[in-house]
N, C-alpha and C positions, 0 to 999 in steps of 0.2 A: 504493499500499499504506501503511495506517494502522499508526504505530507508537504504543504506549502506554508510559510510564515511570512505574510507579507504585512508592511506597513503603506500608510498614505507616503507617496514620496516627494510630491511638489505641492507648492501651494495652489495649482491649478486643480489638483486632485482632489479637494474638499471645498464644500460650499454649505452656506445654509440660506434659506428664504424664507419669508414671511408668508402667513397664509393669503394677506392683503396683496401679495404679489409687486409691494414697493420696497421690500427689503433684502435684495439678493446680495448677497457677498462673497467671492471667492477669496478675498485677501486678508483673512484672519488667519495668520499662520499658528497662533496659540489655541483658539478656541473654536470649536464646531457647536454652535447652538442648536440645542434641541430643548423646546420650550412649549407647554401645553397651556392655553388660557381660553377663556370664552370669547376674547377679542382678537378678531384675525390679525390687526396689525402686531400682536404680540405672541403669536403662535407662530414657532419656527419649525422647519422641516429641514434636517440634514443631509447632505451626500457624500460620500467616500468614493474615491476610485482607486482600484488597487490594480497597479501595472505589473506585468512580468508573470501573471498566471497563464501559463499555457495548459491548456485541458482539451484533451483529443476527443474529436465529435464522437457521440454515443457515449461518453464516460457518465458514470453516476456518481454524484458527490453525496456520499453516506452521513457525513458529519460536517459542520461547520462551526466555528467558534468566532466570535467579535468580542474582543476585550477593550471596553471603554473606561476611562478614568474620569470620577466625577470631582470637578475642580471646587465645588461649593457644596457643603453638606444641608445648606438650606434647601436646595434642589436634588436631592439623591434619591428621590422617590420614581425610578424609573417607570413609565407606562407608556409605551409606544409600540408601534408597529414597524417591523424591519422588511423591507421590500427589496428587490434587486432589480437592477437595469437588465432587461431581456433583450439584449444585443451580443454580437460576436466581440466587439472592440469597443468598448464605452468611450465617446468623448470627453473631452476635459471640460471643466466648467468654465473655462475662459472660450472654449470653442463653443459650445453649448450651455449657454447662460440659464440654466433651469435646473431645478431639483425635483419638483413635483411632477411636470408633464413628460418625463420619460417613460418610454414603454416599459412596464413592469411585468415580473413574473407573476404568475398564479400563486 
């Protein structure tokens, strides 16, 4: 069994976006905002792109682990959906400046 250990490699490989569509950012090298609120302007969706993952067509991924470090204990109660971009080679967030409208896996 092959194991890949990947990290987000560049600033263009992570981004966050407000539900109100006026808060897109791919320039924050330190924090990736994921925040849920009843107000769309302060509800954020995060995206991360992992490069260098070569997976043969027809392969089955049995398990995947995502490790996240919380930077503020006030917001350490994680409640989120994790979705993947359903493409063969995802565009960077500077090329495709969008988090929530990308093609998603089921």
